[in-house]
N, C-alpha and C positions, 0 to 999 in steps of 0.2 A: 504493500499499500504506500510505501514511501520511495524505495529505491527503483521500483519499476517505473513510476511516472517520471522520476528524475532522469533515468536512463532514456526513456522514450523521448522526452523533449530535447535532451542533449543530442541524441542521434538525429532528431529533426533538424537541429541547428547545423550539424555536420553535413546534412544532405544538400544544403545550398552552399552558396559562395560566402561562407561565414567570415572568412578573413577580409573580404572586401567590405562586408557589412560593418565589421568592427573597426575598420580603418577609416570609416567616414568621419569627418571632423565633428559632426553633431554627436555621434555616438561616443567618440573619444572625450568630448566635453562632458557628456553625461557620466561616463566612468570616472573621469577625474574629479568632478564635483562630488560624486558619491564617496570617493576615498577621502578627500580632504575635509569635507564636512563631518564625516564619521570620526576622523582623527581629531579634529578640533573639538567636537562634542565630547569625545572620550577624555581629552586633556582637561577641559573645563569641568567636567563631572568629577574627575579625580581630585582636582584642586579644591573644589567646594565641598566634596564629600569627606575628606580626611578630617577637618575640624568637627564635623557632625559625628563621624565614627568615634572620635576621641571622647566627645562630650556624652554621647548616648550609651557608649559601651565601656568607657574607662572611668566614668564618674557617675554619681547618683544625684538626683534632685527631684523634687515633687513634679508629678505629671510626666515622668520619663516614659512610662509604658504607653500613655496616650499619644505622645509625640511619635514614638516608634510605629504605632498603628497608623497615625496620620500620614507619615511620609511614605508608607507602603501603598497608599491609595493610588497615587499617580502611576505607579508601576503596573498595577493590575487594572487600571481604568482602560476601557476600550480606546484604541488609538484615535478613532473618529471623534470621541468625546473630548479627548485631549486637544485635538485640532480645533474643535468648536470652541473650547474654552479659550484658547489662545487667539482665535479669531475675534472673540469679544474683547479680550485683553488688548489686542492690537487696535481695536476700533475706538478706543478712548483717545481720539485724535487731539482734543483740546489739551489733555494732560501732557502728552508728549511734546506738543508744540510749545506749550507754556514753559517747559524746561529746556527748550532748544534741541530736542532729540529728534529732529526731522529725518535724520538718516535711518531711523527705525522703520521707515516705510519700505525698506528693502526686506523681502521675505526671508532672506538667508538668516538674519539675526533671530527671527522668530522660530525658524526651524531648529536652529541650534539650541535656543532657549527651551523649546518643547522637548528636545531630546534630553537635555539636562533634567528637566521636570520629570520625565519618565524614568530615567536611569539613576537618579540620585539615590533612591531607596536601595537598589541592588548594590550600589557601591558602598553605601553606609553599612548595610547589613553584612555584606561579605567581609569587608575590611574590619568593621567593628567586631564581628563575631570572632575572628581570629585574634584581634587585639585584646579582647576581654580575657582571653585565656593565657596571655603572656605573663611571665613572672614580673612582679613590680620591684624586686630587690635592686635590679640594675638601675632603674629609674630613680629609686630612692637614694642610692649611692651617688648618682650623678647630681641629684639635687643638693646633697650634703656638700658636694665639691663645688657648688655654685653654678651649675649649669641651669640655664633657663628652659622654659617649655619648648621653645623653637629649637634650641641646640639639642635637647634630648630627643626631640622628634626626628631631626635629621641624622643624628649620629647613632641613636640606639633603636628607636621604634621602627623607622622605615626599613632599615636593613632586615629586621626580623619579619616585617610585614611584606617583604618583596614578593613571595608567592601569591599572597592574597591580592596584592596590587596588580600583578601581571594577569592573574585569573580574571579579576574584575575588568581590567582594561580590555581583554579579549572579548568578554561578553558585551560590554558597553559598545565597543566598536562594531560588533556584529549586529546588535540591536539598532544602532544608528545607521549602519550601512543598508540594513534591510527594512528600514522604516518606510511605510507605505501611506497610511491614512494621513499622517502628519504632513508629509511632503505634498500629497495630492491636494489637500485642502489649503494649507498655508502657502504652498508654492504658487497656487493660482495659475499654473501654466507658464509662469515666468522662469522657473527652474525645475529641472527634472533629475531624479536619480535613476539608477538602473531599474528599481522597482516600478516606478511610474512609467518609465519607458516601455517595460514589458507589458504593462496593463494597456497602454494606449496602442501599442503595436498589435496586440492580440485582439482587442475588443473594438477599436475604432478604425484601424487601418487594415485589419485582417491579414497582417503580415506576420504569419506564424514563424517563418524562417528567421526573421530579424529578432523576434521575441525569444526564440529558442537560442539564438547566438548570445543574446544578453543573459539568458539563464545560465549558459555555460560559463560566462565570465563571473556571474554572481556565485556560482558553485565553487569556482576556483578561489574567489575571495574568501568564502566561508571556510574552505579546507585550509587555506594558508593561515587564517586567523586562529583556527583551532590548533593547528600544528605549532605555531609560534607560541600561543598561549600555554599549551600543554608542556612544551619544552622548557619554557621559562618558569612556569609555576612549579613544576616537578612535584606534583602531589594533588590530592583531591581536596578542593576547597568548595564547600557547599554554599547555597544561598541562604541557609538558615542553620544556625548553630544550636545544639541542644543545651549545652551548658555554658554559662557565662563566667565561670570561675567563682572566686570568693566575693564577699561583699565589697563594694566599691566605695572609695572615699567621696565625701561631698564636694561639690563645686566650690572653689575658693576664688579670690580676686584675681589670681594669675590666670584663671581660665576664662576671664571675660572676653579676650579677643576671639576665642573659639565660640563662646556663647553668642557674641554679637554677629559673627559670620553665619552661624547656624540659624539664629533667629531671623536674620535678613533673608536667607534662602527659604526657610519654611514659610514665613509670612508673605514675603514679596513675590516669590516665584511659585511656591507650591499651593498656598491657600488662596491667593488672590484670583487666579483664573477660575477655580472652582466656585468661589464665592460670587464672582461676577455672573457666572452661568445661573446660579441659584436665584440671583436677583432678577436677571433678565427673564427667567421663566414665569415670573409673576407680573411682569409689565404688560399692560394691555393698552395700547395707545398712549395717552398722557396719564393714565391712571394705573390701578393695580387690580388684579382679579385672578380668577381661576379658568378664564376662557381658554387659555392655551392648553390646559390639561383636558378640558371638556372636548376640544377639537381633536383629541387623539382618537376618538371613535369615528372620525371622518377620514376621507382620503385626501385631505388637503385642498388648497385652493385649485379650482378648476379640475378636480379629480386627478391631481398629479400622480397619486400613488395607485398601484394595482390593488392593494389591500390596505386596510386600516392599520394603524400602529398597534392597536390591541390584538389584531389577528397576527401581526408579526411577532408580538410579544409571546403569544401562544406557541408559535413556531420556535422561537428562541429558547423558551423554557423546555420544550420537548427535546430540542437538540442538545440542550445543556445536560439533561438527565442522561441521555445516551452517551454523549461525548465524555462527560466527566466520569461516568461509570467505567467506560472503556479505558480512559487514560489512567484513572486511579488504580484499577485492577492490574493492568499491564505494567504500569510504572512501578508499582510495589513489587510485583513478581520479578521484573527485570532487575530492580535494585537488590533484591534478595539473591538473585543469580549472580550479579556482579560481585557481591560480597563473598559468595562461596567460591567463585572461580578466580578472582583477582587478576583478570585479564584486561590489560590496558586497551588492547585492540577491540575487545568486545565493548568496553566502555565507550570508546570512540564511535563505534558503529551505532550504538543506541542514542548517542548524544548529538550526532551530526544534525538531526532535525531541529535542534535548538537554534542553529545558526542559519538554516535555510528558511527563507521567508514564506509566509502564508500565500503570498502572490505566486511564487514559484510553484508551490504545492497545488494551489488551485488551478493554475494553468496546466500542470502536469496531469491532474485528474481530468481536466476538460478534454485533453487530447488522447488520454490513455484508456478511459473506461466508457467508450461509446460504441463498442462492437456488439454484435448481436449475441455473442456467447456470454458476454458479461456486461449487460446494459445498466451498469451502476449509475451512469450519468443521468438516466431518466428517473431515478429513485430519489426520494427525499433523504435517504440514508447517506447520500454522498456528502452532504454538508456536515453532519455530526461526525462522520468518519474522518474527514479532513480536520475538523476541530480537535478530535481526539489525538491525532498525530501531532498537532501543534502544541497541545497541552502536555503530552506525554513526557518530553524531555524536562519540563519544569517539575513534574512529579518526581522524576528520577533524581534531579539535582537537589530536591528536598529530602527524599527518603534515603537515598544511598549514603550520604555523609552521616545521617543519623544512625543508620545501621552500623557503619564503620566505627562510630564513636562508642558503641556498646562494648567493643572489645571481644576477645576470645574467651575470657574466663567464664562468664555466665553461660555461654553456649556449651563450652566443654563440660562444665559442671552438670548441666541438665542432661547432656548426652551420656555422661557416666552414670547418671541416675536412671537411665533407661528410656529417656524421652525420645520420641521420633522427631523428624524434622518439622512436621506439622505441629506437634505439641510444643516444641521449642519456640516456634513462631507465635503460636496462640498464647502461650502462658508466660513467655519471657520477652521476646523481642518486641512484639506489637504493644505490650503493656508499657515497656520502657520508652517507646517513641510515640505514644498515643497522641500527644499534642502535635507532633510533626505530621503524623498521618492526617489529622483533622485539618491542619494547615494546607497540606497537599491537596486534599479533596476540595477545600474552599477555593484555592488558587485555580484548580482545574475547572471548577464551575464558573468562576468569574471570567477566565480566559475564553471559555466556550461561548458564554453569552456575548462577550464583546468582540469576538473575532470578526474581522472585516475583510482582510485581503483575499482569502480563499472564497468567502461568501460572495464577494463581488463578481467572481467568475461563475459560481455554482448555484447561487440562490436567486432564481428568477420566478416571475409570476406570483402565484399564490404561496410559494415557499420562501418569500422574502423574510429577512431577519431584521431585528431592530437596527443594527448598524447600517445595513444596506438602505433601509428607508430613511435613516437619519442623514445619510449622505445626499440622497435625492432632495430632501427637504432643505438642507443647508446650501445646496448648489443652485437652488431656484429662488429668484427674488420674490418678495411679497411678504406682507406683515403676518398673514396667517401661517405660511410655511415656516417663516423664521421663528415665530412664537412656538409652533409645535416642535421645532428642532430644539429650542431651549428647554421646553418641558420634558422631552425625551431625555436630553442630556442630564437634566436635574434629577430625574428618576434614577438613571444609571449611577450617578454620583452618590446619591443617598443609598442605593442598594449596595454598592461596593463599600461604602463607609460602614454600614450596618454589619456586613459580613466580616470586615476586618476588625471591628470592635468586638464582635462575638468571639472571633478567634483569639484576639488579644486577651479578653477576659478569661477565656477557658485556659489559656496558657498560664496566666497569673494564678489561677485557681490550682492548676496541677503543680506549679512550683511551690505553692503554699502547703 
């Protein structure tokens, strides 16, 4: 379901004059923009995430758990909602003009800001999770010798965090290079990445050979990023750490620079776009009301949509149950298998889908599963199956490191007592990582609901999903369509917020 479609579209690209296609100036410009914006997004994300990782995982202060849950919301928000949020943020023209920031009319700044918005959480959690488990004695000794926070960071902490930083950089680069909804909406046709070029080539120009050639380049970029990240990290670094070490010291006055940077990022970059969407959802003309939400039962102005948003919500919930169930079951099973085999190659085989975009996967499904002997393309199952493959690597990245952290002793002891593999899993392993399993299931559900790239290829007519309808609403002018788009985005933001708060509350309960 993954490697066959990738092989299919790669062979399709080789069937034509793909070298001539890739040497076209316009295509080279698209490839170059994809690479440098992903690199810049990665650099900015790492720079602003390190103070947050220090503050949230090395220190303690009131409301810490709430902020950890809050910063996770952008990462799991549907990309199309993120794009809508930054569209509203960018639309505050008077504010930017008043402060002389007219250069912000360039969409590139907003694309990079949106990528930082999405990837800030993964950088903070990955680096901070490793940082929290480091020994504090060396830092204490350096402090007694007069070293400040910055010097200790550069000379002591960062060298120890190098694997986590490299692993994070590889993931952030991949997520930024394969970003689709953000570039599609915020770029407005002015700039394109490989993802949007694939989409337009396949759906608007019907140039499948050019799209396939771009898929080949995207696959090479993914493989290179994985290989470089794996070789530099030299170890397994998860997206969620099970243990955070001993009790952390309270924030003191020397931590204020990190606190100011973190507060500025959280309030100015993470909270503001979501807050503006929530406000816009209740604006009706010059007043306030619930008309935008009431219109969700319609098909928009001039019957723009094929189905109502409520019907699309039913499709999305159905797809979520199927996709999340498949991703959680297979992801947990694969994680267990990886722990037992300890094969790096097997690990790479199952994790490559994490770096292959949903657009590439959707395009692959489109051209691979339309034959008479396997007519999956005509079934509604094609959408949740694609979504399951997209969520699967995330489940593995959560569950696998958690299983590794258990160690061999509990498993060996249970085996000596006569327990079977199933009994060891049921009574030992699953109980010790129950919080991580719940988090993985929640992430799989949210990713499935918000998936946009593959659905834009596969969900047509009465099988439309919330993200595909949201894109149609935001892409068409009109007060009613705009208001409905804001209402849908607000509902998705609140849904993700509630899920993350529930997961955070359960995690705190288990730790207590």
